[in-house]
C-alpha positions in Angstrom: 21.1 39.3 20.5 19.7 38.4 23.9 18.7 41.6 25.7 17.0 40.5 28.8 19.1 40.5 32.1 21.9 42.4 30.3 23.7 44.7 32.7 26.6 47.1 32.1 28.6 49.6 34.1 27.8 52.4 33.6 24.2 51.4 33.2 22.6 51.1 29.8 20.8 54.2 28.5 17.5 53.9 26.7 16.8 56.7 24.3 13.9 58.6 22.6 13.3 58.9 18.8 16.0 61.6 18.6 18.6 59.2 20.1 19.0 60.9 23.4 17.8 60.2 26.9 14.7 62.3 27.5 14.0 63.6 31.0 10.4 62.3 30.4 11.0 58.6 30.9 7.8 57.8 28.9 9.5 59.0 25.7 12.4 56.7 26.1 12.6 53.0 24.9 11.6 50.8 27.8 14.6 49.2 29.5 15.3 45.5 28.8 13.6 43.2 31.4 15.6 42.1 34.4 13.0 40.2 36.3 9.6 38.5 35.7 7.6 41.6 36.9 9.0 43.4 33.8 7.8 40.9 31.2 5.4 42.9 29.0 4.8 43.6 25.4 6.6 47.0 25.5 10.1 45.6 26.4 12.4 44.1 23.8 13.8 40.7 24.8 15.7 39.4 21.8 16.5 40.6 18.3 19.3 40.4 15.6 22.4 42.5 16.4 22.6 45.7 14.6 25.0 48.0 16.5 27.8 50.6 16.3 30.7 50.7 18.7 32.4 53.9 17.5 36.0 53.3 16.4 35.6 49.5 16.7 32.9 47.8 14.8 29.7 48.3 12.9 27.6 45.1 13.2 24.7 44.0 11.1 23.7 40.5 11.8 20.0 40.9 10.9 18.3 39.2 8.0 20.3 39.8 4.8 22.8 41.8 6.9 26.3 42.3 5.6 27.9 41.6 8.9 30.9 43.9 9.2 30.3 47.5 8.2 33.8 48.7 9.1 34.8 50.7 12.2 34.0 54.3 11.3 30.7 55.6 12.6 28.4 56.6 9.8 24.6 56.8 9.1 22.8 53.5 9.7 21.7 52.9 6.2 25.1 53.5 4.7 26.4 50.3 6.2 23.4 48.2 7.3 21.2 46.4 4.8 19.0 44.7 7.4 15.4 44.4 6.2 12.4 44.5 8.5 13.6 43.5 12.0 12.0 40.8 14.1 11.9 41.7 17.8 10.9 39.3 20.5 9.1 41.1 23.2 9.3 40.2 26.9 5.8 38.8 27.1 6.7 36.2 24.4 5.1 38.1 21.5 7.0 39.0 18.4 6.8 42.2 16.4 8.1 42.9 12.9 9.7 46.4 13.0 9.6 47.8 9.5 13.0 49.0 8.2 11.9 52.6 8.3 11.3 52.3 12.0 14.7 50.8 13.0 16.6 53.3 15.0 19.0 53.7 18.0 17.0 52.5 21.0 19.8 51.8 23.6 23.3 52.9 24.3 26.0 51.2 26.4 27.4 47.7 26.9 30.9 46.9 25.6 31.6 50.7 25.6 29.7 53.6 27.0 28.8 54.7 23.4 27.8 51.5 21.7 24.5 52.0 20.0 21.9 49.3 19.5 19.4 49.6 16.6 16.1 47.7 16.5 
């Protein structure tokens, strides 16, 4: 999933480890880059799609993913089988995020409540 330059209305929300937007911006996942001044090693740029649009689709297109997890929202590991997740960062580096660290990091896009895991 290509994350850079993605825009949505209303705007994407980037969340903290509890899955909510913190008033302390430093606790939230950094927003996806929109221009060259934001190309750093902290911002995700590209990764496999693991997402939940409540009532519509649970997607798991990561390595070994089982693609369609149905349409009912449920805990991530009851429908996703993604192993460690490769995440391309905006500066061109790549990190391997261990399965235990994959969590909701952004909300928005096709619907205001679509959740993206990486």
